[in-house]
C-alpha positions as a Markdown table, in Angstrom:
| # | Residue | x | y | z |
|---|---|---|---|---|
| 1 | Met | 72.3 | 77.8 | 147.9 |
| 2 | Thr | 69.7 | 78.6 | 145.2 |
| 3 | Ser | 65.9 | 78.5 | 145.7 |
| 4 | Ala | 63.6 | 78.3 | 142.7 |
| 5 | Thr | 59.9 | 78.0 | 142.8 |
| 6 | Tyr | 58.0 | 76.3 | 139.8 |
| 7 | Gln | 54.5 | 76.1 | 139.1 |
| 8 | Val | 53.6 | 72.6 | 138.3 |
| 9 | Thr | 50.5 | 70.9 | 136.7 |
| 10 | Gly | 48.9 | 67.5 | 137.1 |
| 11 | Met | 49.4 | 67.0 | 140.9 |
| 12 | Thr | 46.3 | 65.9 | 142.7 |
| 13 | Cys | 47.4 | 64.1 | 146.1 |
| 14 | Glu | 50.1 | 63.3 | 148.5 |
| 15 | His | 51.3 | 60.4 | 146.3 |
| 16 | Cys | 52.1 | 63.1 | 143.6 |
| 17 | Val | 53.9 | 65.1 | 146.3 |
| 18 | Arg | 56.0 | 62.1 | 147.2 |
| 19 | Ala | 56.7 | 61.1 | 143.6 |
| 20 | Val | 57.8 | 64.7 | 142.7 |
| 21 | Thr | 59.8 | 65.3 | 145.7 |
| 22 | Asp | 61.8 | 62.1 | 145.3 |
| 23 | Glu | 62.6 | 62.7 | 141.7 |
| 24 | Leu | 63.8 | 66.2 | 142.1 |
| 25 | Lys | 65.8 | 65.2 | 145.1 |
| 26 | Asn | 67.6 | 62.7 | 142.7 |
| 27 | Leu | 68.9 | 65.7 | 140.6 |
| 28 | Arg | 72.5 | 66.5 | 141.5 |
| 29 | Gly | 73.0 | 69.3 | 144.2 |
| 30 | Val | 69.4 | 69.3 | 145.3 |
| 31 | Ser | 69.3 | 69.5 | 149.0 |
| 32 | Asp | 65.5 | 70.1 | 149.7 |
| 33 | Val | 62.0 | 70.2 | 147.9 |
| 34 | Thr | 58.8 | 71.5 | 149.2 |
| 35 | Val | 55.4 | 71.4 | 147.6 |
| 36 | Ala | 52.3 | 73.5 | 148.1 |
| 37 | Leu | 49.7 | 71.2 | 146.7 |
| 38 | Ser | 46.9 | 72.5 | 144.9 |
| 39 | Pro | 44.8 | 69.7 | 143.6 |
| 40 | Gly | 44.0 | 70.0 | 140.0 |
| 41 | Gly | 45.5 | 73.3 | 139.7 |
| 42 | Gln | 49.1 | 74.7 | 139.7 |
| 43 | Ser | 51.0 | 73.5 | 142.6 |
| 44 | Ala | 54.1 | 75.6 | 143.7 |
| 45 | Val | 57.3 | 73.5 | 144.0 |
| 46 | Thr | 60.4 | 74.8 | 145.6 |
| 47 | Val | 63.8 | 73.4 | 144.9 |
| 48 | Ile | 66.7 | 74.3 | 147.0 |
| 49 | Ser | 70.2 | 73.4 | 145.3 |
| 50 | Gly | 73.8 | 74.1 | 145.5 |
| 51 | Ala | 73.6 | 75.7 | 142.1 |
| 52 | Pro | 70.8 | 76.7 | 139.6 |
| 53 | Leu | 69.2 | 73.8 | 137.8 |
| 54 | Thr | 68.3 | 74.0 | 134.2 |
| 55 | Val | 64.7 | 74.1 | 133.4 |
| 56 | Gln | 65.0 | 71.0 | 131.2 |
| 57 | Ala | 66.4 | 69.1 | 134.0 |
| 58 | Val | 63.3 | 70.0 | 136.3 |
| 59 | Ala | 60.9 | 69.3 | 133.4 |
| 60 | Ala | 62.6 | 65.9 | 132.9 |
| 61 | Ala | 62.5 | 65.1 | 136.6 |
| 62 | Leu | 58.7 | 66.0 | 136.8 |
| 63 | Asp | 57.9 | 63.8 | 133.6 |
| 64 | Glu | 59.7 | 60.9 | 135.3 |
| 65 | Ala | 57.8 | 61.2 | 138.4 |
| 66 | Gly | 54.5 | 60.7 | 136.5 |
| 67 | Gly | 54.0 | 63.1 | 133.6 |
| 68 | Tyr | 53.7 | 66.2 | 135.7 |
| 69 | Gln | 54.6 | 69.5 | 133.8 |
| 70 | Leu | 55.9 | 72.8 | 134.4 |
| 71 | Ala | 53.1 | 75.6 | 133.8 |
| 72 | Gly | 53.2 | 78.4 | 131.4 |
| 73 | Ala | 56.4 | 80.4 | 130.4 |
| 74 | Val | 58.6 | 77.9 | 132.2 |
| 75 | Arg | 57.4 | 75.1 | 130.2 |
| 76 | Leu | 58.1 | 76.9 | 126.9 |
| 77 | Ala | 61.6 | 77.8 | 128.2 |
| 78 | Ala | 62.1 | 74.1 | 128.9 |
| 79 | Glu | 61.0 | 73.1 | 125.4 |
| 80 | Gln | 63.2 | 75.8 | 123.6 |
| 81 | Glu | 66.2 | 74.8 | 125.8 |
| 82 | Gly | 65.7 | 71.2 | 124.8 |
| 83 | Met | 65.6 | 72.2 | 121.1 |
| 84 | Arg | 68.8 | 74.2 | 121.2 |
| 85 | Arg | 70.8 | 70.9 | 122.5 |
């Protein structure tokens, strides 16, 4: 099992938490998602999966959930990963 925590922007309420949790749980191999909501700030989203997820897959799931975004350096890594493909 792998655990990774991402800082996510744009989350403001429990509806956001449910949307993000549902989309991330749809990713292959994800067994659990927990969110420490920080309304209007950077929320900590922890994903437990059978194998490491690509940053691009996590970023795409967040976007699908409602336009939420990875913060800082992780966001840049997702963009660079997308450019290489």
